[in-house]
C-alpha positions as CSV (number, residue, x, y, z in Angstrom):
1,M,0.0,0.0,0.0
2,P,1.4,3.5,-0.8
3,D,2.3,5.9,1.9
4,R,-0.3,8.6,2.3
5,P,1.0,12.0,1.4
6,S,0.5,15.0,3.5
7,S,-2.5,17.2,2.8
8,P,-2.2,20.9,2.1
9,R,-0.4,22.8,4.9
10,P,-2.4,22.5,8.1
11,Q,-4.4,25.5,9.2
12,D,-4.9,24.7,12.8
13,A,-4.3,28.2,14.0
14,D,-7.2,29.4,11.8
15,P,-9.4,26.6,10.5
16,G,-11.8,29.0,9.0
17,F,-15.6,29.8,9.1
18,G,-18.2,28.2,6.9
19,V,-22.0,28.1,6.5
20,Y,-23.9,24.8,6.1
21,V,-27.4,25.0,4.5
22,H,-29.5,21.9,4.9
23,W,-32.2,21.3,2.2
24,P,-34.0,18.2,3.5
25,F,-36.1,17.3,0.5
26,C,-35.6,14.3,-1.8
27,A,-37.5,12.9,-4.8
28,A,-37.2,9.4,-3.1
29,K,-35.7,8.1,0.1
30,C,-32.8,5.7,-0.5
31,P,-33.0,2.5,1.5
32,Y,-29.5,2.9,3.0
33,C,-29.9,6.5,4.0
34,D,-30.4,7.7,7.6
35,F,-29.9,11.4,6.8
36,N,-32.5,13.9,7.7
37,S,-34.3,13.8,4.3
38,H,-38.0,13.8,3.5
39,V,-40.1,13.2,0.4
40,R,-42.6,16.0,-0.3
41,R,-44.8,16.4,-3.3
42,E,-44.9,20.2,-3.0
43,I,-42.1,22.4,-1.5
44,P,-43.0,26.0,-0.8
45,Q,-39.6,27.3,-1.7
46,V,-40.3,31.0,-0.9
47,R,-41.4,30.1,2.7
48,Y,-38.3,28.0,3.2
49,L,-36.0,30.7,1.8
50,D,-37.6,33.2,4.2
51,G,-36.9,30.7,7.0
52,L,-33.3,30.3,6.0
53,V,-32.7,34.0,5.7
54,A,-34.2,34.5,9.2
55,E,-32.0,31.7,10.7
56,L,-28.9,33.1,9.1
57,G,-29.6,36.4,10.8
58,Y,-29.9,34.6,14.1
59,M,-26.6,32.8,13.6
60,A,-24.8,36.0,12.6
61,A,-25.9,37.7,15.8
62,L,-24.3,34.8,17.7
63,A,-21.1,34.9,15.6
64,P,-20.7,38.4,14.1
65,G,-17.7,39.6,12.1
66,R,-16.6,36.2,10.8
67,T,-15.3,35.9,7.2
68,V,-17.1,33.2,5.3
69,R,-14.7,31.0,3.5
70,S,-17.1,28.3,2.4
71,V,-20.9,27.7,1.9
72,F,-22.2,24.1,1.5
73,F,-25.7,23.2,0.4
74,G,-26.3,19.7,1.6
75,G,-29.3,17.4,2.0
76,G,-31.5,15.8,1.1
77,T,-31.1,16.9,-2.5
78,P,-30.2,20.6,-2.9
79,S,-30.4,20.3,-6.7
80,L,-34.2,20.3,-6.1
81,M,-33.8,23.9,-5.0
82,D,-34.7,26.6,-7.5
83,P,-31.6,28.6,-8.6
84,E,-33.5,31.7,-7.2
85,T,-33.7,30.0,-3.8
86,V,-29.9,29.4,-3.8
87,A,-29.3,33.0,-4.9
88,G,-31.4,34.3,-2.1
89,V,-29.5,32.2,0.5
90,L,-26.2,33.4,-0.8
91,D,-27.4,37.0,-0.8
92,A,-28.4,36.6,2.9
93,V,-25.0,35.1,3.8
94,A,-23.3,38.1,2.2
95,A,-25.7,40.5,4.0
96,N,-24.7,39.0,7.4
97,W,-20.9,38.4,7.1
98,P,-18.0,39.4,5.0
99,V,-17.3,36.9,2.3
100,A,-13.8,35.9,1.2
101,A,-13.0,36.7,-2.4
102,D,-12.2,33.1,-3.1
103,V,-15.2,31.6,-1.2
104,E,-16.0,28.0,-2.0
105,V,-19.7,27.5,-2.6
106,T,-20.7,23.8,-3.0
107,L,-24.0,22.3,-3.9
108,E,-24.9,18.6,-3.8
109,A,-26.8,17.3,-6.7
110,N,-28.3,14.0,-7.8
111,P,-28.0,13.0,-11.5
112,S,-31.7,12.5,-11.8
113,S,-32.4,16.1,-10.9
114,V,-29.8,17.6,-13.3
115,E,-30.6,19.9,-16.2
116,A,-28.2,22.1,-18.0
117,D,-30.3,25.2,-17.5
118,R,-30.6,24.5,-13.8
119,F,-26.9,24.1,-13.4
120,A,-26.3,27.3,-15.3
121,G,-28.7,29.0,-12.9
122,Y,-26.7,27.7,-9.9
123,R,-23.5,29.0,-11.4
124,A,-25.1,32.4,-12.0
125,A,-26.3,32.4,-8.4
126,G,-22.8,32.0,-7.1
127,V,-22.2,28.2,-6.8
128,N,-18.7,27.4,-8.0
129,R,-18.3,23.7,-6.9
130,I,-20.7,20.8,-7.5
131,S,-20.8,17.4,-5.8
132,L,-22.8,14.7,-7.6
133,G,-24.3,11.7,-5.8
134,I,-23.5,9.1,-8.5
135,Q,-23.0,6.3,-6.0
136,A,-22.3,3.5,-8.5
137,L,-21.2,2.9,-12.1
138,D,-23.3,-0.2,-12.4
139,D,-27.0,-0.2,-13.2
140,Q,-27.8,-3.2,-11.1
141,A,-26.1,-1.7,-8.1
142,L,-27.9,1.6,-8.7
143,R,-31.3,-0.2,-8.6
144,L,-30.2,-2.0,-5.4
145,L,-29.3,1.3,-3.8
146,G,-32.7,2.8,-4.7
147,R,-31.3,5.5,-7.0
148,L,-33.5,7.1,-9.6
149,H,-30.8,7.4,-12.3
150,D,-28.8,4.9,-14.4
151,V,-25.2,5.0,-15.4
152,A,-26.0,6.9,-18.7
153,A,-27.8,9.6,-16.7
154,A,-24.8,9.8,-14.3
155,R,-22.4,10.3,-17.2
156,A,-24.6,12.9,-18.8
157,A,-24.9,14.8,-15.5
158,L,-21.1,14.7,-15.0
159,D,-20.6,16.1,-18.5
160,I,-22.9,19.0,-17.7
161,A,-21.2,19.6,-14.4
162,H,-17.7,19.7,-16.0
163,A,-19.0,22.0,-18.7
164,T,-20.5,24.4,-16.1
165,F,-18.3,24.4,-13.0
166,D,-14.5,24.6,-12.6
167,R,-14.6,22.3,-9.5
168,V,-16.5,19.0,-9.6
169,S,-16.7,16.1,-7.3
170,F,-18.8,12.9,-7.2
171,D,-19.6,10.2,-4.7
172,L,-19.5,6.4,-5.0
173,I,-20.5,3.7,-2.5
174,Y,-18.5,0.5,-2.3
175,A,-18.5,-2.7,-0.2
176,R,-21.9,-3.4,-1.7
177,P,-23.6,-6.8,-1.5
178,G,-21.7,-9.3,-3.7
179,Q,-19.0,-6.8,-4.7
180,T,-15.5,-8.3,-5.2
181,V,-12.1,-6.6,-5.1
182,A,-11.7,-7.1,-8.9
183,A,-15.1,-5.6,-9.7
184,W,-14.5,-2.6,-7.4
185,T,-11.0,-2.1,-8.9
186,A,-12.5,-1.9,-12.4
187,E,-15.3,0.4,-11.3
188,L,-12.8,2.7,-9.5
189,D,-10.5,2.7,-12.5
190,E,-13.4,4.0,-14.5
191,A,-14.3,6.6,-11.8
192,C,-10.8,7.9,-11.6
193,R,-10.7,8.4,-15.3
194,M,-14.0,10.3,-15.2
195,A,-13.0,12.4,-12.1
196,G,-12.0,16.0,-12.0
197,E,-10.3,17.1,-8.8
198,H,-12.1,15.2,-6.1
199,L,-13.8,11.9,-5.3
200,S,-15.7,10.8,-2.2
201,L,-15.7,7.0,-1.7
202,Y,-17.7,5.6,1.1
203,Q,-18.0,2.1,2.4
204,L,-21.7,1.0,2.7
205,T,-22.7,0.8,6.3
206,I,-26.0,-0.6,7.6
207,E,-27.6,2.3,9.6
208,P,-30.3,1.5,12.2
209,E,-33.9,2.0,11.3
210,T,-33.3,2.0,7.5
211,P,-34.9,-0.4,5.1
212,F,-31.4,-1.9,4.5
213,A,-31.2,-2.5,8.3
214,A,-34.4,-4.5,8.3
215,L,-33.3,-6.6,5.3
216,H,-29.9,-7.2,6.9
217,A,-31.5,-8.3,10.1
218,R,-33.5,-10.9,8.2
219,G,-30.5,-12.1,6.2
220,K,-31.9,-10.7,3.0
221,L,-29.0,-8.3,2.5
222,V,-25.4,-9.5,3.1
223,V,-22.5,-7.0,3.0
224,P,-18.8,-7.8,2.8
225,D,-17.3,-9.0,6.1
226,D,-14.5,-7.0,7.8
227,E,-11.7,-8.8,6.0
228,L,-13.2,-8.1,2.5
229,G,-14.1,-4.6,3.6
230,R,-10.5,-3.9,4.5
231,A,-9.3,-5.4,1.2
232,L,-11.7,-3.1,-0.6
233,Y,-10.4,-0.1,1.4
234,D,-6.8,-1.0,0.6
235,V,-7.4,-1.2,-3.1
236,T,-9.3,2.1,-2.9
237,L,-6.1,3.8,-1.5
238,E,-3.9,2.1,-4.0
239,T,-6.0,2.9,-7.0
240,T,-6.7,6.6,-6.2
241,D,-3.1,7.2,-5.4
242,R,-2.1,5.7,-8.8
243,Y,-4.4,8.2,-10.5
244,G,-3.1,11.2,-8.5
245,L,-6.2,11.4,-6.2
246,P,-4.7,10.4,-2.8
247,A,-6.8,10.2,0.3
248,Y,-6.6,13.4,2.3
249,E,-9.3,12.1,4.7
250,I,-10.7,8.6,5.3
251,S,-13.3,8.7,2.5
252,N,-12.2,11.7,0.5
253,H,-9.6,11.9,-2.3
254,A,-8.3,14.9,-4.2
255,R,-5.7,16.2,-6.5
256,P,-3.4,18.7,-4.7
257,G,-5.5,21.9,-4.2
258,G,-8.7,20.1,-5.0
259,E,-9.7,19.3,-1.4
260,C,-13.2,20.3,-0.2
261,R,-12.4,23.5,1.9
262,H,-15.8,23.4,3.6
263,N,-15.3,19.9,5.0
264,L,-11.8,20.9,6.1
265,V,-13.4,23.5,8.3
266,Y,-15.1,20.6,10.2
267,W,-12.1,18.3,10.3
268,R,-9.7,21.0,11.4
269,G,-12.0,22.2,14.2
270,G,-13.2,25.5,12.7
271,E,-16.5,27.2,13.2
272,W,-19.6,26.8,11.0
273,A,-23.2,28.1,11.2
274,G,-25.7,25.4,10.3
275,V,-29.1,26.5,9.1
276,G,-32.2,24.6,7.9
277,P,-34.1,21.6,9.3
278,G,-31.9,19.3,11.2
279,A,-28.7,21.3,10.7
280,H,-25.8,21.2,13.2
281,G,-23.2,23.9,13.9
282,R,-20.3,24.8,16.0
283,L,-19.8,28.5,17.0
284,D,-17.7,30.3,19.5
285,V,-20.3,32.3,21.3
286,M,-18.8,34.9,23.7
287,G,-15.6,32.9,23.7
288,V,-17.3,29.5,24.5
289,R,-17.4,26.7,21.9
290,T,-21.1,26.0,21.4
291,A,-22.9,23.1,19.7
292,L,-26.2,24.0,18.0
293,S,-28.8,21.9,16.3
294,T,-32.2,22.7,14.8
295,V,-35.6,21.1,14.6
296,R,-35.4,18.1,12.2
297,A,-38.9,18.0,10.8
298,P,-39.2,20.5,8.0
299,E,-42.7,21.8,8.8
300,A,-41.9,22.0,12.5
301,W,-38.7,23.9,11.7
302,L,-40.6,26.3,9.5
303,A,-43.1,26.9,12.3
304,E,-40.4,27.6,14.9
305,V,-38.6,30.0,12.6
306,G,-41.8,31.8,12.0
307,Q,-42.4,32.2,15.7
308,R,-38.9,32.7,17.1
309,G,-36.7,33.7,14.1
310,H,-34.8,30.4,14.3
311,G,-35.3,26.7,14.7
312,V,-32.5,26.0,17.2
313,V,-33.6,23.3,19.8
314,E,-30.2,22.5,21.3
315,R,-27.5,25.0,22.3
316,I,-24.9,23.3,24.4
317,E,-21.7,24.9,25.8
318,L,-18.9,22.4,25.4
319,T,-16.3,21.7,28.0
320,R,-12.6,22.0,27.2
321,E,-12.3,18.2,27.2
322,E,-15.3,17.9,24.8
323,V,-13.7,20.4,22.4
324,A,-10.4,18.7,22.6
325,D,-11.9,15.3,22.0
326,E,-13.8,16.6,19.0
327,Y,-10.5,17.9,17.6
328,L,-9.0,14.4,17.9
329,V,-12.0,12.6,16.5
330,M,-12.2,14.9,13.4
331,G,-8.5,15.7,13.0
332,L,-7.4,12.1,13.0
333,R,-9.6,11.5,10.0
334,L,-7.1,13.6,8.0
335,A,-3.9,12.6,6.3
336,E,-2.3,15.7,7.9
337,G,-3.3,14.5,11.4
338,V,-3.5,16.6,14.6
339,D,-1.1,18.9,16.4
340,P,-0.4,17.9,20.0
341,A,0.3,21.5,20.8
342,R,-3.2,22.5,19.7
343,Y,-4.7,19.7,21.7
344,R,-2.8,21.0,24.8
345,Q,-4.2,24.5,24.1
346,L,-7.8,23.1,23.9
347,A,-7.7,20.6,26.7
348,G,-5.4,22.3,29.1
349,R,-3.2,19.2,29.3
350,E,-0.8,17.2,27.3
351,L,-1.5,14.0,25.4
352,T,0.1,11.2,27.4
353,A,3.5,10.2,25.9
354,D,3.2,6.6,27.0
355,R,-0.2,6.2,25.2
356,I,1.2,7.8,22.1
357,G,4.1,5.4,22.2
358,D,1.9,2.4,22.7
359,L,-0.3,3.3,19.7
360,V,2.7,4.0,17.5
361,G,4.0,0.6,18.6
362,Y,0.8,-1.1,17.7
363,G,0.9,0.5,14.2
364,L,-2.3,2.5,14.8
365,I,-0.8,6.0,14.7
366,E,2.4,7.5,13.4
367,R,4.5,10.6,14.2
368,L,5.1,13.0,11.3
369,A,8.3,15.0,10.9
370,D,6.7,18.2,12.1
371,G,5.5,16.5,15.4
372,R,1.9,16.0,14.3
373,L,0.2,12.6,14.9
374,R,-2.0,10.8,12.3
375,A,-3.8,7.5,12.2
376,T,-2.5,4.8,10.0
377,P,-4.8,2.8,7.7
378,A,-5.0,0.2,10.4
379,G,-5.9,2.9,12.9
380,F,-8.7,4.1,10.8
381,A,-10.5,0.8,11.3
382,V,-10.6,1.3,15.1
383,L,-10.5,5.1,15.1
384,N,-12.9,5.6,18.0
385,A,-10.8,3.3,20.2
386,V,-7.6,5.2,19.2
387,V,-9.2,8.5,20.1
388,G,-10.5,7.1,23.4
389,D,-7.1,5.8,24.3
390,L,-5.3,9.0,23.3
391,A,-7.8,11.2,25.2
392,A,-7.9,9.1,28.4
């Protein structure tokens, strides 16, 4: 397996500030998905835009003066948004905070909801990066995953995306039922040849209370075991590295400079305002790191925003230990790893040298030349345990 290269120069001192916008609506619910997504026949976009604008104002009052480096429209299926709705949200972001000249604005899209005119409208609204949920380059697998598009539609959508946006990413899901290492290698070869600057490659997981979970419990859906899952992961690293798309995070691969800046805000412990039904955020409010989350159900969120100007239902002040633990959990996902000095600043104590030594000895973490620590591929498989041991 190739060594994982370092990501762009770490920005621990200033991980940045982003805005996450959750659009919770989908044309259909995928059987593997446990995201906060809902199928609705009619979506009153003007009312939801008004709600998002109001909630952005509330977040800006909590975290004024930040410079927005990234905006991410996630879901759900944000490509069901009218371009005018996207434009209205971005206007509200700019009305509440200064916006960096090179701001990254990402919108997630499904191939089944792609039209050239709609993509052109998003570009005109200010979107400069698109992320396509292709999920598989195999029609039978797409049907299994409950997707509404086929491979031909995915290719057409990707062509439109490349013609419209400078920055394009797409997602695939692997470790699917019956998938072999050889089959995934061939599919990934094809994906890497189609890719622009970024790929997101996720192992299929069985999430509780999903249709896939019910099928799995009855033995009707069998996924690769841990050994095969590890082999699929290893070939993922090898193949993407060969095509110049190395992993900069457990599931994300990019050419140098093509990393998703918004997600780096999360993984590097930055601040972000989360708006929309079921959105989460992390803001430093009056010097205290604060976790915020909003009402999940779209109609209930809309009612709350109408009454109170926001849909926030949880606002938790995090302890120093909780902030430091989050830094480890998120930062150890990255090829660049974590800085022990920043951990000391956050937690008010050092990471234990003996525990670091033990984890290095077990091959679960490694020390980089600049003193940072990062998880090895073996450590990724047991990352929660690694974090728990380091933070103990």
